[in-house]
MMTF fields as JSON, N, C-alpha, C and O atoms, coordinates in Angstrom:
{
  "mmtfVersion": "1.0.0",
  "mmtfProducer": "UNKNOWN",
  "numBonds": 359,
  "numAtoms": 360,
  "numGroups": 90,
  "numChains": 1,
  "numModels": 1,
  "chainsPerModel": [1],
  "groupsPerChain": [90],
  "chainIdList": ["A"],
  "bondAtomList": [4, 2, 8, 6, 12, 10, 16, 14, 20, 18, 24, 22, 28, 26, 32, 30, 36, 34, 40, 38, 44, 42, 48, 46, 52, 50, 56, 54, 60, 58, 64, 62, 68, 66, 72, 70, 76, 74, 80, 78, 84, 82, 88, 86, 92, 90, 96, 94, 100, 98, 104, 102, 108, 106, 112, 110, 116, 114, 120, 118, 124, 122, 128, 126, 132, 130, 136, 134, 140, 138, 144, 142, 148, 146, 152, 150, 156, 154, 160, 158, 164, 162, 168, 166, 172, 170, 176, 174, 180, 178, 184, 182, 188, 186, 192, 190, 196, 194, 200, 198, 204, 202, 208, 206, 212, 210, 216, 214, 220, 218, 224, 222, 228, 226, 232, 230, 236, 234, 240, 238, 244, 242, 248, 246, 252, 250, 256, 254, 260, 258, 264, 262, 268, 266, 272, 270, 276, 274, 280, 278, 284, 282, 288, 286, 292, 290, 296, 294, 300, 298, 304, 302, 308, 306, 312, 310, 316, 314, 320, 318, 324, 322, 328, 326, 332, 330, 336, 334, 340, 338, 344, 342, 348, 346, 352, 350, 356, 354],
  "bondOrderList": [1, 1, 1, 1, 1, 1, 1, 1, 1, 1, 1, 1, 1, 1, 1, 1, 1, 1, 1, 1, 1, 1, 1, 1, 1, 1, 1, 1, 1, 1, 1, 1, 1, 1, 1, 1, 1, 1, 1, 1, 1, 1, 1, 1, 1, 1, 1, 1, 1, 1, 1, 1, 1, 1, 1, 1, 1, 1, 1, 1, 1, 1, 1, 1, 1, 1, 1, 1, 1, 1, 1, 1, 1, 1, 1, 1, 1, 1, 1, 1, 1, 1, 1, 1, 1, 1, 1, 1, 1],
  "groupList": [{"groupName": "MET", "atomNameList": ["N", "CA", "C", "O"], "elementList": ["N", "C", "C", "O"], "formalChargeList": [0, 0, 0, 0], "bondAtomList": [1, 0, 2, 1, 3, 2], "bondOrderList": [1, 1, 2], "singleLetterCode": "M", "chemCompType": "L-PEPTIDE LINKING"}, {"groupName": "ARG", "atomNameList": ["N", "CA", "C", "O"], "elementList": ["N", "C", "C", "O"], "formalChargeList": [0, 0, 0, 0], "bondAtomList": [1, 0, 2, 1, 3, 2], "bondOrderList": [1, 1, 2], "singleLetterCode": "R", "chemCompType": "L-PEPTIDE LINKING"}, {"groupName": "LEU", "atomNameList": ["N", "CA", "C", "O"], "elementList": ["N", "C", "C", "O"], "formalChargeList": [0, 0, 0, 0], "bondAtomList": [1, 0, 2, 1, 3, 2], "bondOrderList": [1, 1, 2], "singleLetterCode": "L", "chemCompType": "L-PEPTIDE LINKING"}, {"groupName": "THR", "atomNameList": ["N", "CA", "C", "O"], "elementList": ["N", "C", "C", "O"], "formalChargeList": [0, 0, 0, 0], "bondAtomList": [1, 0, 2, 1, 3, 2], "bondOrderList": [1, 1, 2], "singleLetterCode": "T", "chemCompType": "L-PEPTIDE LINKING"}, {"groupName": "VAL", "atomNameList": ["N", "CA", "C", "O"], "elementList": ["N", "C", "C", "O"], "formalChargeList": [0, 0, 0, 0], "bondAtomList": [1, 0, 2, 1, 3, 2], "bondOrderList": [1, 1, 2], "singleLetterCode": "V", "chemCompType": "L-PEPTIDE LINKING"}, {"groupName": "PHE", "atomNameList": ["N", "CA", "C", "O"], "elementList": ["N", "C", "C", "O"], "formalChargeList": [0, 0, 0, 0], "bondAtomList": [1, 0, 2, 1, 3, 2], "bondOrderList": [1, 1, 2], "singleLetterCode": "F", "chemCompType": "L-PEPTIDE LINKING"}, {"groupName": "ILE", "atomNameList": ["N", "CA", "C", "O"], "elementList": ["N", "C", "C", "O"], "formalChargeList": [0, 0, 0, 0], "bondAtomList": [1, 0, 2, 1, 3, 2], "bondOrderList": [1, 1, 2], "singleLetterCode": "I", "chemCompType": "L-PEPTIDE LINKING"}, {"groupName": "CYS", "atomNameList": ["N", "CA", "C", "O"], "elementList": ["N", "C", "C", "O"], "formalChargeList": [0, 0, 0, 0], "bondAtomList": [1, 0, 2, 1, 3, 2], "bondOrderList": [1, 1, 2], "singleLetterCode": "C", "chemCompType": "L-PEPTIDE LINKING"}, {"groupName": "ALA", "atomNameList": ["N", "CA", "C", "O"], "elementList": ["N", "C", "C", "O"], "formalChargeList": [0, 0, 0, 0], "bondAtomList": [1, 0, 2, 1, 3, 2], "bondOrderList": [1, 1, 2], "singleLetterCode": "A", "chemCompType": "L-PEPTIDE LINKING"}, {"groupName": "HIS", "atomNameList": ["N", "CA", "C", "O"], "elementList": ["N", "C", "C", "O"], "formalChargeList": [0, 0, 0, 0], "bondAtomList": [1, 0, 2, 1, 3, 2], "bondOrderList": [1, 1, 2], "singleLetterCode": "H", "chemCompType": "L-PEPTIDE LINKING"}, {"groupName": "GLU", "atomNameList": ["N", "CA", "C", "O"], "elementList": ["N", "C", "C", "O"], "formalChargeList": [0, 0, 0, 0], "bondAtomList": [1, 0, 2, 1, 3, 2], "bondOrderList": [1, 1, 2], "singleLetterCode": "E", "chemCompType": "L-PEPTIDE LINKING"}, {"groupName": "PRO", "atomNameList": ["N", "CA", "C", "O"], "elementList": ["N", "C", "C", "O"], "formalChargeList": [0, 0, 0, 0], "bondAtomList": [1, 0, 2, 1, 3, 2], "bondOrderList": [1, 1, 2], "singleLetterCode": "P", "chemCompType": "L-PEPTIDE LINKING"}, {"groupName": "ASN", "atomNameList": ["N", "CA", "C", "O"], "elementList": ["N", "C", "C", "O"], "formalChargeList": [0, 0, 0, 0], "bondAtomList": [1, 0, 2, 1, 3, 2], "bondOrderList": [1, 1, 2], "singleLetterCode": "N", "chemCompType": "L-PEPTIDE LINKING"}, {"groupName": "LYS", "atomNameList": ["N", "CA", "C", "O"], "elementList": ["N", "C", "C", "O"], "formalChargeList": [0, 0, 0, 0], "bondAtomList": [1, 0, 2, 1, 3, 2], "bondOrderList": [1, 1, 2], "singleLetterCode": "K", "chemCompType": "L-PEPTIDE LINKING"}, {"groupName": "SER", "atomNameList": ["N", "CA", "C", "O"], "elementList": ["N", "C", "C", "O"], "formalChargeList": [0, 0, 0, 0], "bondAtomList": [1, 0, 2, 1, 3, 2], "bondOrderList": [1, 1, 2], "singleLetterCode": "S", "chemCompType": "L-PEPTIDE LINKING"}, {"groupName": "GLY", "atomNameList": ["N", "CA", "C", "O"], "elementList": ["N", "C", "C", "O"], "formalChargeList": [0, 0, 0, 0], "bondAtomList": [1, 0, 2, 1, 3, 2], "bondOrderList": [1, 1, 2], "singleLetterCode": "G", "chemCompType": "PEPTIDE LINKING"}, {"groupName": "GLN", "atomNameList": ["N", "CA", "C", "O"], "elementList": ["N", "C", "C", "O"], "formalChargeList": [0, 0, 0, 0], "bondAtomList": [1, 0, 2, 1, 3, 2], "bondOrderList": [1, 1, 2], "singleLetterCode": "Q", "chemCompType": "L-PEPTIDE LINKING"}, {"groupName": "TRP", "atomNameList": ["N", "CA", "C", "O"], "elementList": ["N", "C", "C", "O"], "formalChargeList": [0, 0, 0, 0], "bondAtomList": [1, 0, 2, 1, 3, 2], "bondOrderList": [1, 1, 2], "singleLetterCode": "W", "chemCompType": "L-PEPTIDE LINKING"}, {"groupName": "TYR", "atomNameList": ["N", "CA", "C", "O"], "elementList": ["N", "C", "C", "O"], "formalChargeList": [0, 0, 0, 0], "bondAtomList": [1, 0, 2, 1, 3, 2], "bondOrderList": [1, 1, 2], "singleLetterCode": "Y", "chemCompType": "L-PEPTIDE LINKING"}, {"groupName": "ASP", "atomNameList": ["N", "CA", "C", "O"], "elementList": ["N", "C", "C", "O"], "formalChargeList": [0, 0, 0, 0], "bondAtomList": [1, 0, 2, 1, 3, 2], "bondOrderList": [1, 1, 2], "singleLetterCode": "D", "chemCompType": "L-PEPTIDE LINKING"}],
  "groupTypeList": [0, 1, 2, 3, 4, 5, 6, 7, 2, 4, 2, 4, 2, 5, 4, 8, 9, 8, 10, 8, 1, 11, 12, 10, 10, 3, 1, 8, 13, 2, 1, 10, 14, 15, 16, 13, 2, 17, 8, 8, 4, 2, 14, 8, 4, 13, 13, 7, 8, 10, 1, 5, 13, 16, 1, 4, 10, 10, 18, 2, 10, 13, 19, 12, 2, 15, 10, 13, 6, 8, 10, 6, 6, 13, 6, 2, 14, 10, 1, 2, 3, 13, 1, 6, 10, 12, 18, 4, 13, 10],
  "groupIdList": [1, 2, 3, 4, 5, 6, 7, 8, 9, 10, 11, 12, 13, 14, 15, 16, 17, 18, 19, 20, 21, 22, 23, 24, 25, 26, 27, 28, 29, 30, 31, 32, 33, 34, 35, 36, 37, 38, 39, 40, 41, 42, 43, 44, 45, 46, 47, 48, 49, 50, 51, 52, 53, 54, 55, 56, 57, 58, 59, 60, 61, 62, 63, 64, 65, 66, 67, 68, 69, 70, 71, 72, 73, 74, 75, 76, 77, 78, 79, 80, 81, 82, 83, 84, 85, 86, 87, 88, 89, 90],
  "secStructList": [7, 2, 2, 2, 2, 2, 2, 2, 2, 2, 2, 2, 2, 2, 2, 2, 2, 2, 2, 2, 7, 7, 7, 2, 2, 2, 2, 2, 2, 2, 2, 2, 2, 2, 2, 2, 2, 2, 2, 2, 2, 2, 2, 2, 2, 2, 2, 2, 2, 2, 2, 2, 2, 2, 2, 2, 2, 2, 2, 2, 2, 2, 6, 6, 7, 7, 2, 2, 2, 2, 2, 2, 2, 2, 2, 2, 2, 2, 2, 2, 2, 2, 2, 2, 2, 2, 2, 2, 2, 7],
  "xCoordList": [-20.453, -21.197, -20.251, -20.484, -19.17, -18.204, -17.535, -17.258, -17.281, -16.65, -17.549, -17.06, -18.839, -19.783, -19.807, -19.8, -19.836, -19.83, -18.519, -18.513, -17.417, -16.116, -16.038, -15.536, -16.521, -16.513, -17.389, -17.009, -18.548, -19.435, -18.773, -18.866, -18.116, -17.43, -16.302, -16.155, -15.517, -14.429, -14.996, -14.435, -16.081, -16.712, -17.216, -17.022, -17.854, -18.362, -17.205, -17.281, -16.141, -14.978, -14.313, -13.862, -14.249, -13.672, -14.497, -13.937, -15.809, -16.688, -16.553, -16.489, -16.51, -16.361, -15.02, -14.942, -13.981, -12.658, -12.644, -12.078, -13.249, -13.274, -14.072, -13.699, -15.148, -15.967, -15.281, -15.462, -14.506, -13.875, -12.58, -12.053, -12.07, -10.804, -10.982, -11.866, -10.144, -10.284, -9.773, -8.87, -10.375, -9.922, -8.768, -8.357, -8.247, -7.066, -7.344, -6.487, -8.53, -8.872, -8.9, -8.387, -9.498, -9.56, -8.165, -7.847, -7.342, -5.967, -5.193, -4.433, -5.382, -4.681, -5.131, -4.312, -6.424, -6.941, -6.408, -6.038, -6.37, -5.834, -4.356, -3.914, -3.605, -2.179, -1.974, -1.131, -2.748, -2.65, -3.042, -2.389, -4.096, -4.53, -3.465, -3.219, -2.844, -1.776, -0.58, 0.023, -0.236, 0.881, 0.562, 1.425, -0.669, -1.07, -1.033, -0.583, -1.506, -1.483, -0.049, 0.245, 0.839, 2.24, 2.876, 3.628, 2.575, 3.113, 2.586, 3.332, 1.318, 0.738, 1.376, 1.64, 1.621, 2.255, 3.678, 4.089, 4.429, 5.789, 5.788, 6.629, 4.851, 4.743, 4.439, 5.028, 3.534, 3.188, 4.377, 4.604, 5.127, 6.302, 7.347, 7.958, 7.547, 8.519, 8.084, 8.909, 6.787, 6.284, 6.467, 6.856, 6.193, 6.385, 7.854, 8.177, 8.731, 10.165, 10.617, 11.403, 10.131, 10.486, 9.957, 10.662, 8.728, 8.157, 8.959, 9.249, 9.308, 10.099, 11.447, 11.89, 12.079, 13.372, 13.264, 14.114, 12.229, 12.019, 11.776, 12.338, 10.961, 10.666, 11.884, 12.085, 12.688, 13.907, 14.851, 15.437, 14.995, 15.863, 15.351, 16.139, 14.047, 13.473, 13.703, 14.018, 13.547, 13.75, 15.197, 15.458, 16.118, 17.532, 17.897, 18.674, 17.341, 17.621, 16.981, 17.558, 15.808, 15.102, 15.863, 15.905, 16.453, 17.171, 18.633, 19.378, 19.05, 20.428, 21.453, 22.429, 21.215, 22.141, 23.338, 24.258, 23.338, 24.485, 24.261, 23.483, 24.974, 24.843, 25.433, 24.935, 26.484, 27.125, 26.201, 26.136, 25.488, 24.558, 23.429, 22.991, 22.957, 21.905, 22.395, 21.648, 23.642, 24.198, 24.334, 24.063, 24.754, 24.883, 23.521, 23.391, 22.517, 21.161, 20.668, 20.017, 20.976, 20.563, 21.214, 20.551, 22.5, 23.21, 22.629, 22.416, 22.378, 21.809, 20.409, 20.059, 19.61, 18.261, 18.324, 17.503, 19.293, 19.453, 19.871, 19.387, 20.769, 21.18, 20.004, 19.829, 19.2, 18.028, 17.055, 16.494, 16.861, 15.966, 16.471, 15.686, 17.772, 18.341, 18.168, 17.847, 18.383, 18.211, 16.773, 16.513, 15.842, 14.423, 14.077, 13.374, 14.564, 14.289, 14.882, 14.237, 16.093, 16.709, 15.937, 15.775, 15.464, 14.691, 13.371, 12.933, 12.743, 11.459, 11.656, 10.801, 12.771, 13.031, 13.219, 12.86, 13.781, 14.017, 12.729, 12.685],
  "yCoordList": [5.118, 5.706, 6.164, 5.906, 6.854, 7.316, 6.136, 6.182, 5.09, 3.907, 3.269, 2.809, 3.237, 2.669, 3.493, 2.934, 4.802, 5.678, 5.503, 5.45, 5.415, 5.248, 3.925, 3.887, 2.857, 1.542, 1.555, 0.998, 2.179, 2.279, 3.082, 2.718, 4.159, 4.984, 4.204, 4.26, 3.484, 2.675, 1.599, 1.336, 0.982, -0.058, 0.503, -0.115, 1.657, 2.288, 2.66, 2.439, 3.22, 3.575, 2.34, 2.38, 1.256, 0.021, -0.532, -0.968, -0.518, -1.006, -0.126, -0.635, 1.179, 2.094, 1.869, 1.904, 1.642, 1.399, 0.08, 0.007, -0.936, -2.24, -2.184, -2.833, -1.431, -1.315, -0.476, -0.728, 0.506, 1.417, 0.858, 1.42, -0.199, -0.772, -1.379, -2.211, -0.968, -1.488, -2.923, -3.338, -3.669, -5.038, -5.047, -3.99, -6.222, -6.33, -5.824, -5.184, -6.104, -5.653, -4.124, -3.525, -3.511, -2.054, -1.461, -0.442, -2.082, -1.601, -1.677, -0.766, -2.756, -2.9, -1.822, -1.247, -1.552, -0.507, 0.865, 1.671, 1.127, 2.396, 2.542, 3.617, 1.474, 1.508, 1.757, 2.564, 1.062, 1.24, 2.661, 3.276, 3.171, 4.538, 5.543, 6.518, 5.323, 6.201, 6.186, 7.228, 5.016, 4.92, 5.639, 6.308, 5.504, 6.21, 7.72, 8.466, 8.164, 9.592, 10.102, 11.172, 9.356, 9.759, 9.845, 10.777, 8.875, 8.901, 10.115, 10.746, 10.446, 11.609, 12.903, 13.811, 12.988, 14.188, 14.336, 15.433, 13.243, 13.298, 13.696, 14.481, 13.159, 13.509, 14.994, 15.654, 15.517, 16.938, 17.82, 18.852, 17.427, 18.202, 18.207, 19.238, 17.063, 16.99, 17.844, 18.515, 17.823, 18.651, 20.133, 20.909, 20.525, 21.93, 22.325, 23.429, 21.441, 21.734, 21.88, 22.772, 21.019, 21.114, 22.411, 23.069, 22.778, 24.03, 25.23, 26.145, 25.216, 26.3, 26.401, 27.489, 25.269, 25.227, 25.764, 26.536, 25.357, 25.807, 27.317, 28.003, 27.829, 29.265, 30.106, 31.185, 29.622, 30.353, 30.396, 31.436, 29.267, 29.231, 30.165, 30.87, 30.177, 31.077, 32.537, 33.362, 32.847, 34.221, 34.657, 35.766, 33.788, 34.131, 34.303, 35.192, 33.461, 33.581, 34.839, 35.48, 35.192, 36.375, 37.652, 38.579, 37.711, 38.911, 38.922, 39.832, 37.926, 37.821, 37.921, 38.666, 37.172, 37.196, 36.274, 36.256, 35.539, 34.699, 33.246, 32.89, 32.423, 30.978, 30.523, 29.577, 31.186, 30.752, 30.931, 30.061, 32.047, 32.253, 31.232, 30.705, 30.954, 29.95, 28.58, 27.831, 28.251, 26.968, 26.908, 25.876, 28.016, 28.058, 27.857, 27.085, 28.55, 28.393, 26.964, 26.395, 26.393, 25.015, 24.053, 23.165, 24.231, 23.373, 23.535, 22.551, 24.771, 25.008, 24.419, 23.871, 24.528, 23.953, 22.432, 21.804, 21.825, 20.368, 19.938, 18.931, 20.703, 20.395, 20.499, 19.657, 21.548, 21.717, 20.561, 20.049, 20.156, 19.033, 17.766, 17.028, 17.505, 16.32, 16.382, 15.378, 17.565, 17.703, 17.447, 16.784, 17.97, 17.762, 16.288, 15.748, 15.623, 14.198, 13.384, 12.465, 13.706, 12.998, 13.248, 12.338, 14.471, 14.794, 14.032, 13.551, 13.925, 13.222, 11.729, 11.082, 11.165, 9.734, 9.375, 8.277, 10.295, 10.015, 10.086, 9.883],
  "zCoordList": [21.987, 20.884, 19.784, 18.603, 20.187, 19.19, 18.496, 17.298, 19.256, 18.689, 17.635, 16.603, 17.881, 16.92, 15.634, 14.537, 15.765, 14.591, 13.824, 12.595, 14.557, 13.919, 13.16, 12.036, 13.752, 13.104, 11.858, 10.828, 11.941, 10.769, 9.65, 8.478, 10.012, 9.022, 8.345, 7.124, 9.125, 8.565, 7.652, 6.588, 8.042, 7.231, 5.907, 4.861, 5.942, 4.719, 3.797, 2.588, 4.352, 3.539, 2.935, 1.791, 3.682, 3.164, 2.008, 1.001, 2.14, 1.07, -0.169, -1.288, 0.024, -1.112, -1.811, -3.039, -1.035, -1.626, -2.4, -3.491, -1.852, -2.515, -3.814, -4.791, -3.843, -5.05, -6.119, -7.311, -5.715, -6.673, -7.253, -8.213, -6.717, -7.185, -8.571, -8.771, -9.541, -10.904, -11.013, -10.287, -11.939, -12.159, -13.161, -13.639, -13.481, -14.348, -15.759, -16.369, -16.278, -17.632, -17.7, -18.645, -16.699, -16.655, -16.487, -17.1, -15.672, -15.496, -16.805, -17.135, -17.547, -18.827, -19.804, -20.52, -19.832, -20.714, -20.304, -21.158, -19.009, -18.523, -18.875, -19.282, -18.719, -19.04, -20.537, -20.93, -21.361, -22.814, -23.214, -24.056, -22.615, -22.895, -22.472, -23.183, -21.349, -20.887, -21.824, -22.081, -22.334, -23.275, -24.58, -25.148, -25.056, -26.276, -26.061, -26.93, -24.905, -24.593, -24.54, -25.072, -23.911, -23.811, -25.198, -25.48, -26.066, -27.434, -28.191, -28.939, -28.005, -28.68, -28.181, -28.969, -26.888, -26.329, -26.861, -27.24, -26.89, -27.43, -28.896, -29.332, -29.65, -31.068, -31.237, -32.093, -30.436, -30.521, -30.147, -30.778, -29.14, -28.731, -29.84, -30.121, -30.463, -31.557, -32.738, -33.359, -33.053, -34.151, -33.837, -34.71, -32.608, -32.211, -32.297, -32.736, -31.886, -31.954, -33.404, -33.722, -34.274, -35.694, -36.303, -37.068, -35.97, -36.47, -35.992, -36.762, -34.73, -34.161, -34.871, -35.237, -35.057, -35.732, -37.155, -37.6, -37.856, -39.233, -39.284, -40.137, -38.397, -38.399, -38.033, -38.59, -37.111, -36.758, -37.951, -38.251, -38.626, -39.803, -40.894, -41.524, -41.123, -42.126, -41.748, -42.605, -40.484, -40.021, -40.235, -40.702, -39.893, -40.06, -41.533, -41.884, -42.383, -43.811, -44.39, -45.268, -43.911, -44.413, -44.073, -44.883, -42.911, -42.475, -42.912, -42.548, -43.683, -44.169, -43.04, -43.131, -41.999, -40.869, -41.088, -40.27, -42.137, -42.459, -42.119, -41.234, -42.859, -42.67, -41.34, -40.73, -40.893, -39.649, -38.453, -37.584, -38.401, -37.287, -37.368, -36.345, -38.581, -38.747, -38.289, -37.659, -38.604, -38.171, -36.651, -36.037, -36.051, -34.589, -33.932, -32.982, -34.438, -33.89, -34.096, -33.22, -35.243, -35.526, -34.531, -33.996, -34.29, -33.335, -31.932, -31.225, -31.539, -30.207, -30.08, -29.034, -31.132, -31.072, -31.026, -30.359, -31.729, -31.656, -30.251, -29.734, -29.64, -28.27, -27.306, -26.426, -27.486, -26.633, -26.821, -25.853, -28.064, -28.345, -27.67, -27.075, -27.754, -27.112, -25.595, -24.96, -25.021, -23.568, -23.16, -22.156, -23.936, -23.622, -23.741, -22.887, -24.799, -24.966, -23.826, -23.322, -23.415, -22.288, -20.999, -20.186, -20.811, -19.616, -19.602, -18.557, -20.764, -20.847, -20.624, -20.019, -21.101, -20.923, -19.46, -19.035, -18.689, -17.27, -16.553, -15.34]
}
């Protein structure tokens, strides 16, 4: 009796899996959609980084902290941006 129930359950799961499997056209659309989403996320991250960089520079200039400190912050923010880009590429 248990064997019959088990076989029926396996059969139902196999049919459900076979029906839910996407075809090549759907896979291509999913892949394309994923690539577009990834490009949009990268674009948003870059825009946020640029905004952050701009606001930090404005803040430093407003408080008259000097050009050297602004340059140091700029260099550090560029390094951080490069590290983030390298991390995302991996």
